[in-house]
C-alpha positions in Angstrom: -34.9 18.1 -13.6 -31.3 16.9 -13.3 -28.7 18.0 -15.7 -26.5 15.0 -14.6 -27.0 11.5 -15.8 -27.6 9.6 -12.6 -27.8 6.2 -14.3 -23.8 6.3 -14.6 -22.1 4.3 -11.9 -19.4 6.7 -10.2 -16.7 6.6 -7.6 -17.7 8.4 -4.5 -15.7 10.8 -2.4 -16.5 13.0 0.6 -15.6 16.6 1.1 -13.3 15.8 4.0 -11.1 13.9 1.5 -11.1 16.4 -1.3 -12.5 19.8 -2.4 -16.1 20.3 -3.6 -15.0 22.4 -6.5 -12.4 20.3 -8.3 -12.6 16.6 -9.3 -10.0 14.5 -7.3 -9.4 12.3 -10.4 -9.1 14.6 -13.4 -9.0 18.1 -11.9 -12.1 19.3 -13.8 -14.6 21.6 -12.2 -17.5 19.9 -10.3 -21.2 20.6 -10.9 -23.4 20.8 -7.9 -26.6 18.9 -8.3 -29.2 17.4 -5.9 -29.8 13.8 -6.0 -31.5 11.1 -3.9 -29.2 8.6 -2.2 -29.7 5.5 -0.1 -28.1 5.5 3.4 -27.5 2.6 5.7 -27.0 3.8 9.3 -26.7 2.5 12.8 -26.6 4.2 16.2 -26.6 2.9 19.7 -30.5 3.0 19.7 -31.6 2.4 16.1 -30.5 1.1 12.7 -32.0 1.3 9.3 -31.7 2.0 5.6 -33.5 5.0 4.1 -33.7 7.2 1.1 -33.1 11.0 1.3 -32.9 13.8 -1.1 -29.4 15.3 -0.9 -28.2 18.7 -1.9 -24.5 19.2 -1.8 -23.6 16.5 -4.3 -21.0 17.5 -6.8 -20.6 15.6 -10.0 -17.7 15.6 -12.6 -18.9 15.9 -16.3 -15.6 14.4 -17.6 -15.2 11.2 -15.5 -17.4 9.1 -13.2 -17.0 10.8 -9.9 -19.3 12.3 -7.3 -18.1 14.2 -4.2 -20.6 14.4 -1.3 -20.6 17.3 1.2 -19.8 15.4 4.4 -21.8 17.9 6.6 -24.9 17.4 4.6 -24.8 13.7 4.4 -24.2 13.7 8.2 -27.4 15.9 8.6 -29.4 13.5 6.4 -28.2 10.5 8.4 -29.1 12.1 11.7 -32.6 13.0 10.4 -33.2 9.4 9.2 -32.3 7.7 12.3 -33.4 7.9 16.1 -30.5 8.7 18.4 -27.1 9.8 17.1 -24.9 8.3 19.7 -22.1 6.5 17.9 -23.8 7.0 14.5 -22.2 5.3 11.7 -23.4 5.2 8.2 -22.6 4.4 4.5 -24.0 5.8 1.3 -25.0 2.7 -0.6 -25.6 4.4 -3.9 -27.5 7.1 -5.9 -31.2 6.6 -6.8 -32.0 6.9 -10.5 -35.6 7.9 -10.0 -36.0 8.7 -13.7 -35.5 5.0 -14.6 -38.7 4.1 -12.9 -41.2 3.3 -15.8 -44.1 5.7 -15.9 -46.6 2.8 -15.3 -44.9 2.0 -11.9 -44.5 5.4 -10.5 -47.7 5.1 -8.5 -46.1 2.1 -6.6 -44.0 2.5 -3.5 -40.3 2.4 -4.3 -38.9 -0.8 -3.1 -42.2 -2.6 -3.2 -42.8 -5.8 -5.3 -42.8 -4.9 -9.0 -41.0 -1.6 -8.3 -37.4 -2.3 -7.0 -35.2 0.5 -5.7 -33.5 2.0 -8.7 -30.1 2.0 -7.1 -26.9 2.9 -9.0 -24.0 1.3 -7.1 -20.7 3.0 -6.8 -17.6 2.0 -8.8 -14.7 0.5 -6.7 -12.4 3.0 -5.0 -9.2 3.5 -7.1 -7.2 3.5 -3.7 -8.2 -0.1 -2.9 -6.0 -2.0 -5.1 -5.0 -5.5 -4.5 -1.3 -5.8 -3.4 0.8 -7.9 -5.6 3.7 -9.7 -3.7 7.0 -9.6 -5.2 9.3 -12.6 -4.8 12.9 -11.9 -3.8 15.5 -14.5 -4.6 18.4 -15.2 -2.2 22.0 -15.5 -3.4 21.9 -19.2 -3.8 18.3 -19.8 -4.8 17.9 -22.5 -7.6 16.5 -21.1 -10.8 12.8 -21.4 -11.3 13.2 -22.6 -14.8 14.6 -25.9 -13.6 18.1 -25.7 -15.1 19.8 -26.6 -11.9 21.8 -23.3 -11.9 21.6 -20.6 -9.3 18.9 -18.0 -10.3 21.4 -15.2 -10.3 23.5 -16.9 -12.9 20.5 -18.1 -15.1 17.3 -16.2 -15.5 18.2 -13.5 -13.0 20.6 -11.9 -15.3 
């Protein structure tokens, strides 16, 4: 039984980006907990999407963060796909298997009537939209429409 609520969307990190013991966002300690994940993978000879149970997931109790052990995810991806030449993969999300209703647990996950209980990741904090800043030249007319130069009007 998991001690972590897997239904909470989280931001994901890998161990080659940060430590497995300290949260990269709040600095709190991480708790290691196994979880099932969905991996989309492609190699030179195969491609597919599959579920795997992953040890080496480290969760923060104070903020919505999970840090995956890159080596263990690599191993899981290699086990799930034939041929590992030019293997590329992404973790699509965490599976919240506890959310499957009792009366549907006998059905194959992902079949009709029993959708994959995927909890998607939150957007990465590093991927922020860049905001362009406007620079006004020495003699640029003011944007307020006064007819004066910007530096003598609103640019003060």
